[in-house]
C-alpha positions in Angstrom: -1.0 3.0 16.1 -2.5 -0.1 17.6 -5.9 -1.8 17.4 -7.3 -4.6 19.5 -10.3 -6.6 18.2 -11.5 -3.5 16.4 -14.9 -4.3 14.8 -17.5 -2.4 12.8 -20.8 -3.8 11.9 -23.6 -2.3 9.8 -26.8 -4.2 10.5 -25.9 -7.8 9.4 -22.7 -6.8 7.5 -19.4 -6.9 9.3 -17.2 -4.4 7.6 -14.2 -4.8 9.9 -13.9 -8.1 11.9 -11.8 -8.1 15.1 -8.8 -6.2 13.6 -5.6 -6.5 15.6 -2.9 -4.4 14.0 0.2 -2.4 15.0 1.9 0.2 12.9 5.3 1.3 13.9 6.5 4.9 14.2 8.5 6.1 11.1 7.3 3.4 8.7 5.3 3.3 5.5 2.5 0.7 6.0 0.5 -0.5 3.0 -3.1 -1.5 3.6 -4.2 -3.8 0.7 -7.4 -5.4 -0.3 -10.3 -5.3 -2.9 -13.1 -2.8 -2.8 -15.3 -3.6 0.2 -12.6 -5.3 2.1 -12.8 -2.9 5.0 -9.9 -0.6 4.4 -11.8 2.7 4.3 -13.9 1.8 7.3 -10.7 1.1 9.2 -9.3 4.5 8.3 -12.5 6.2 9.4 -12.4 4.5 12.8 -8.8 5.5 13.3 -9.6 9.1 12.5 -12.6 9.2 14.9 -15.0 9.7 12.0 -16.8 6.4 12.6 -17.3 4.7 16.0 -16.4 1.0 16.3 -19.1 -1.5 17.3 -16.6 -3.1 19.6 -12.8 -3.3 20.3 -10.3 -0.5 20.8 -7.9 1.7 18.9 -5.0 3.9 20.0 -3.6 6.5 17.6 -0.5 8.3 18.8 -1.5 7.2 22.3 -5.0 8.6 22.1 -8.5 7.1 21.7 -10.1 8.2 18.4 -13.6 7.7 19.8 -13.0 9.8 22.9 -10.5 12.3 21.6 -11.4 12.8 17.9 -10.4 16.5 17.8 -6.9 15.7 19.2 -6.5 12.9 16.6 -7.4 15.3 13.8 -4.8 17.8 15.1 -2.0 15.2 15.1 -2.9 13.3 11.9 -3.3 14.2 8.3 -5.7 12.5 6.0 -5.8 12.6 2.2 -8.9 10.9 0.8 -9.1 9.3 -2.7 -11.0 12.3 -4.0 -9.5 15.4 -2.4 -11.7 18.5 -2.4 -10.6 22.1 -2.8 -12.3 25.4 -3.6 -11.8 25.6 -7.3 -12.2 29.4 -7.5 -9.3 29.9 -5.1 -5.6 29.5 -5.9 -3.5 26.7 -4.5 -1.9 29.2 -2.1 -5.2 30.5 -0.9 -6.5 27.0 -0.3 -3.5 26.3 1.9 -4.0 29.5 3.8 -7.6 28.6 4.5 -6.5 25.2 5.9 -3.8 26.8 8.0 -6.4 29.2 9.5 -8.8 26.3 10.2 -6.0 24.7 12.2 -5.2 27.8 14.1 -1.7 28.4 12.6 -0.6 32.0 13.0 -0.5 33.8 9.6 3.2 34.5 9.7 4.1 30.9 10.5 1.5 29.7 7.9 3.2 31.7 5.1 6.6 30.1 5.9 5.1 26.6 5.9 3.1 27.3 2.7 6.2 28.4 0.8 8.2 25.4 2.0 5.4 22.9 1.1 4.7 24.4 -2.3 8.4 23.9 -3.1 8.4 20.5 -1.6 5.5 19.2 -3.8 6.7 21.1 -6.9 3.8 23.6 -7.1 5.7 26.9 -6.6 5.0 28.1 -10.2 1.4 27.1 -10.1 0.7 28.4 -6.5 -1.2 31.5 -7.6 -3.3 29.7 -10.3 -6.9 28.7 -9.5 -7.2 25.1 -8.5 -10.0 24.6 -10.9 -7.4 24.6 -13.6 -5.1 22.0 -11.9 -4.6 18.5 -13.3 -5.4 15.5 -11.2 -1.7 15.1 -10.3 -1.4 18.7 -9.3 -4.5 18.4 -7.1 -3.0 15.3 -5.4 0.3 17.1 -4.7 -1.6 20.1 -3.4 -3.6 17.6 -1.2 -0.4 16.3 0.2 0.8 19.9 1.0 -2.7 20.5 2.6 -2.2 17.5 4.8 1.3 18.5 5.9 0.4 22.2 6.7 -0.3 21.2 10.3 2.9 19.1 10.5 1.2 15.8 11.5 3.1 12.9 13.0 0.9 10.4 11.2 -0.4 10.7 7.6 -3.1 8.4 6.2 -3.5 8.3 2.4 -6.5 6.6 0.7 -5.7 5.6 -2.9 -3.4 8.6 -3.4 -2.3 7.6 -7.0 -5.7 6.8 -8.4 -6.2 8.5 -11.8 -2.5 9.6 -12.1 -0.4 9.0 -15.1 2.9 7.0 -14.5 5.0 10.1 -14.2 2.6 11.7 -11.7 2.3 8.5 -9.7 6.1 8.2 -9.5 6.4 11.8 -8.3 3.8 11.3 -5.6 5.5 8.1 -4.4 8.8 10.0 -4.2 7.1 12.6 -2.0 5.6 10.0 0.3 9.0 8.3 0.7 10.5 11.6 1.5 8.1 12.1 4.3 9.4 9.0 6.0 13.1 9.4 5.2 13.6 13.2 5.7 10.8 14.1 8.2 10.2 10.9 10.2 6.5 10.9 9.4 4.6 7.6 9.8 2.5 6.8 6.7 -0.4 4.5 6.3 -1.2 3.9 2.6 -4.4 2.3 1.4 -4.1 1.2 -2.1 -4.8 -1.6 -4.7 -1.8 -0.5 -6.8 0.4 -3.4 -5.7 3.5 -2.5 -7.7 3.5 0.9 -6.2 3.0 -0.4 -2.7 5.9 -2.8 -3.2 8.2 0.1 -4.2 7.8 2.2 -1.0 6.2 0.2 1.9 8.1 -1.3 4.8 5.3 -3.7 5.7 1.9 -4.5 4.3 -1.4 -5.9 5.6 -3.8 -7.8 3.4 -7.6 -7.3 4.0 -10.2 -9.8 2.7 -13.8 -9.7 3.8 -13.2 -7.3 6.7 -10.4 -9.5 8.1 -6.6 -9.0 8.2 -5.4 -12.3 6.8 -1.7 -11.4 6.4 0.7 -8.8 7.8 4.4 -8.2 7.6 7.4 -7.3 5.4 6.9 -8.4 1.8 9.9 -10.7 1.9 8.6 -12.4 5.0 5.1 -12.9 3.6 6.7 -14.4 0.4 8.7 -16.9 2.5 5.7 -17.8 4.6 3.5 -18.7 1.6 6.1 -19.9 -1.0 8.8 -21.1 1.4 12.4 -20.8 0.3 11.7 -22.4 -3.1 13.4 -20.6 -5.9 11.3 -18.9 -8.6 12.6 -19.2 -12.1 11.5 -17.0 -15.0 11.7 -18.8 -18.3 11.2 -17.4 -21.8 11.4 -19.7 -24.8 10.1 -20.0 -28.3 7.4 -21.0 -28.7 5.6 -21.1 -25.3 3.2 -24.0 -25.7 2.0 -27.2 -24.0 5.1 -29.0 -25.1 7.3 -26.4 -23.4 5.3 -26.8 -20.2 5.6 -30.6 -20.4 9.4 -30.4 -20.9 9.8 -28.2 -17.9 7.4 -30.2 -15.8 9.4 -33.3 -16.4 12.5 -31.8 -14.7 13.2 -33.3 -11.3 12.6 -30.8 -8.5 10.0 -28.6 -10.3 7.1 -28.0 -8.0 4.7 -25.7 -9.9 4.5 -23.8 -13.2 2.5 -20.7 -14.0 2.1 -19.2 -17.4 2.5 -15.4 -17.5 2.1 -14.1 -21.0 5.2 -15.0 -23.0 7.0 -16.5 -20.0 6.8 -19.4 -17.6 7.2 -18.9 -13.8 8.7 -22.1 -12.3 8.9 -22.9 -8.6 11.3 -25.6 -7.7 12.9 -27.3 -4.7 16.3 -25.9 -5.7 18.0 -23.9 -8.5 17.2 -26.1 -11.5 18.2 -23.6 -14.2 20.7 -26.0 -15.9 18.2 -28.8 -16.0 15.4 -26.6 -17.3 17.7 -25.2 -20.0 18.8 -28.7 -21.1 15.2 -30.0 -21.2 13.9 -27.2 -23.4 16.8 -27.4 -25.8 16.6 -31.2 -26.0 12.8 -30.8 -26.8 13.7 -28.5 -29.7 12.8 -25.1 -28.1 14.8 -21.9 -28.4 15.8 -20.6 -24.9 15.5 -16.8 -24.8 15.8 -16.1 -21.1 16.3 -18.0 -17.8 16.6 -16.0 -14.5 16.0 -16.3 -10.8 13.2 -13.9 -9.8 12.0 -12.7 -6.4 8.2 -13.0 -5.7 6.2 -9.9 -6.5 3.6 -8.4 -4.1 1.0 -9.2 -6.8 1.8 -13.0 -6.6 1.8 -12.9 -2.8 -1.6 -11.1 -2.8 -3.1 -13.4 -5.3 -2.0 -16.5 -3.3 -3.3 -15.2 0.0 -6.5 -14.0 -1.6 -7.0 -17.4 -3.3 -6.2 -19.6 -0.3 -7.9 -17.4 2.3 -7.4 -17.2 6.0 -5.6 -20.5 6.4 -2.4 -18.5 5.6 -3.5 -15.5 7.6 -2.9 -17.5 10.7 0.7 -18.4 9.5 1.4 -14.8 8.6 1.5 -13.5 12.2 3.2 -16.4 13.7 0.1 -18.5 14.4 -1.5 -15.8 16.6 -4.0 -13.8 14.6 -4.7 -11.6 17.7 -1.7 -9.4 17.1 -0.4 -8.6 13.6 3.0 -6.8 13.9 
């Protein structure tokens, strides 16, 4: 999938601003951003459900504006609030979708049985969907999307409203699509920890613009450099502890995160930090090197804006890869 200067305006509001993006075959790509950032509008343009004001898009080699029916045949879309006929069973809903997509009945039954097993709904297949939990409906939605065997699947906030166990199961199924079936997945979400677990690359949207795009480790290096991140727990965590750590040569920045301190430094200064805290009378509970989380990366890009967006794609915002 590739876009070039893709733009959508609604009167005076620019929902998507000159989007240049490429998603590679066989990857899971995470589309991140706050509500109103332009994620859903982008998805609708890629599916041919909304026409762009300007710019171009190619999905599986086809133009969504000129070939929307072909795009719908080759892609699967799971919205954040999936709809089913509640008076019908899960199996009946899948049969209905199969018929809408012109799949012969015999072939449809084979696919339905396989998909119900794949998403863990075999035992609930003949129950009315009106009695399904939110997690069961989402898993049925994934089966519904896969019934036509798409090459690209677009998921809009798929884990919203799910408990941790249900979210973990859905993430496992999404990963399986890539690993076992070679399906390309675009995942729109604000659940940053979940995105970090499964996505190969991410794009960060703010105000309709893509300000960063790439693998999570690459984005972390671009915005934080190679400076180590130390996680420090001591008792108590107060201003005196911050002052002691801040006085260590090589410490660049300290953030307080609940009962711990996150320390960025020019080098690994764990021995010096430990000595400073103990000398100041603090009890050291934990001192580890830690990798940067997607939440930290997102917060920093969001806070510092598009200045880092230019760095994130090698200084050329016109093509985010």
